N, C-alpha and C positions, 0 to 999 in steps of 0.2 A: 545466566546464559553466558558462555563462553564468547567472548568478542575475538573473530578470527582475523589473524594478520592478512589472509586473502581478502577479507572484507574491507578492512582498512585501505588496502593498495588499490583496489578497484574503486572504492569510494573517492579517493584522493584523485585518480585519474578521471573519474565523472566531473567531480566538482569544478576542476582546472578546465576540462575541455568545454563545459558548458559557459564558464565566463568568458574564454577565448574566442566562443561564438556568439557572444553578445547576449547571452542568457544568465541563468543563475540556477543554483541548487539553493533550497530554501534554508535560511539561516547558515549560509555557507557550507551546507552539508553535514551539519553536525549530528544528524540523526542516521545518515547513511551507513555507516559502519554496523550499527546496531541492526538496522534493516537487513543488510546483507548477511549478517550472522544469523538472525532468524530464518531467512530463506534458506541459507545451509542446512539449518537443523531441521527444516521441513523435509530436505532431501527431494527426491524424483517427485513429478507432479506439476501441475500448472500453478501460477501465481497470478492474483488479481491486483491491479493498481488503480485506485480510485483517486482521481485528481492529480494527472499526469504532468500538466504544464510542460516545462522544457524537457522532461523525461529523466530527471536525476534519479528518482527512486525506481523507476522502470528499468533504466540502464543498469542500475546497481543490480538488481534482482536477475536481470538476464545476463550480465557478466559473471555474476557469481555463480550461476549455474553453469555457464559456459566453463568456467575455470575450474571448477569443482566435479565437472563431468556428470552433473545431474540433467536428467531429462524434464521436459515441459516447456511450454509457452508462457510468456508474460502477456496477459489480456489487460488493456489500458481502458478505462473508461473516463472519459472527459469531454464535454460538449464542445469546449473550446468556444464558449459564449462570453465575450467580456464583460457585457453589462451584467450577467447572471454571476460570473466570477467575482467581480468586484463587490457585488452585494452580499455574497455568501461566504467568503472566505477571509475577509477582513476580521480582525480581531476587535475589541473593545473600541468604542467611540473615541477618536483621537488618536489611534493608531494606526498608521497608514504602512503599506507595503507594496513591493512591485510584485503583481501577481498577473500580469499580462503575458501572453504567449499565444503563438499560432500553430496549427497542425504542421506547417510546413517547417518552422523552426525545430519542432519536436522530431520530424522524420529526418531532418539534417543532422540532427545530433545521433540519432539511431544508426544512420548510414556511415558516419565518421567512425563508429564504433564496428561497424560490420555485422551487426546483428538484427537486422531486418527480418532474417527467416524465423528469429525466436519472438517476435513480438507483434501482437494483433491490436489495432484501435478501434475500440467501439465509440464513435464520436456522437454520444448522447448522455443525458444525465444519468447517474447511478440509481435515481428513484424517480419512478417507479423501475423496477429491475428491466435491463434490456431483454427483450426476445431472444436475440441472438446467443445469450449466454445461460438460457434457461435450464439446460441440461449440462452446464459444465461444471465439474467439481474440481476444487483447488486444494493443493496442499498448504498454500499460505496467501495471505491477503494484507494489503496496505490501506489504511483509510486515511485520506489527506484532501478530501474533497470541501463538501459542503461543511462549514464550521459552525452554522448559525442554527439555532432553534433543534427542530427534530432531525437535522441532516444528518449529524453524525449517529445517531441513534438508528437512523433508517438505514444506514450503510451497514451497520453491525447486523442488524435484524436480516438485511438481504444476504449477509456473507455466512451467517451463523451455521444454517444448515447445508451450505454449500463447501464448506472448509474443513478438511481433515485434521489438520495440524495446528497452525498458529495464525493469528490475527494480530497485527501491529497498527498503530495510529500514531500520527505525529501531531505535536502542539497540545498534549495533555498536559497543560500548564496554565497558571493562573489567568492570563490574558484571554483564554479561551473556554470560559466557564460551561459551555454547552457539550465541548469536546471532552471536558474533564467528568462531567456528569453521564455522558454516556458510556465512556470508558469504565468509570466505577459501577454503575449498574450492570455492564456486561460482564465484569468480573464477580458480581455476585449472582449470576445465573447459576443453574444447575449443570449446564454443559461446557463452561468456560471459566477460567481460573487465570488470576495474574501470574504471568512466567516471569516478567522483567519490568523495572521502571527506572527512569532516569529522569532528568530535569526536564526533557520535553518528549520523549519516545517511551512507548509502552507497548508490551506484548502481552497476549493473552494466549494460553494454551488450551486446546480442547481437552476437557476432562476425559481420561481414559476409561473405557468400559471395562468391567470386571473380567478377569480372565476367562470366566465361564459363560460370558454372553456372546451369543452370535452376533458377529458383526461382519459389513462388507461397507466400502464407500457408498454404495448405492443407496443405502439406508438414510443417509444425510438428506437427500432432496425430499424426503416424506416428512420431514420435521416440521 
């Protein structure tokens, strides 16, 4: 995957603004340039962001689309339930992190970048899949929500038939074994393949149908 300078520029702006506003980008925003480059590779179409927190990943996706003149909204899924988040996003026992955020903080960051028209928030868990999004097809998606147990796999399963291009995930690393297991299983399915991997970020690419196979985006929702 080519890491685009536009994605690097946007990522730096987002990480700095969130810190200035009293929030943070996970791990200092280390995965944002890779996410932004993946969103750019997907081109036109909607993007899904699971586990939005302060909005670093959603803003990166929206701003990369804006900068590169791609169509599509960014749909964010996050219940903003502190008790649930603390239980489901922390890594292994003994490793703690700042995972608190509010919808108000998220929208403040969105408005500071002037992209409210490009972003929609569904304030619910990602599993079971929200009714509001049952008919939405995505060009790309990002998994960074529930890190424990079946959570990461449920997110992939919910996205795999709704996404035409790429699915990325954060924290595909030793400290999050359930995330690692889910993404390795996902890369071993018939319809998705490993596109890019570094120390924490992983991107999957939908396996392209043969040139002789009839295909249109609507078929994905029937899988």
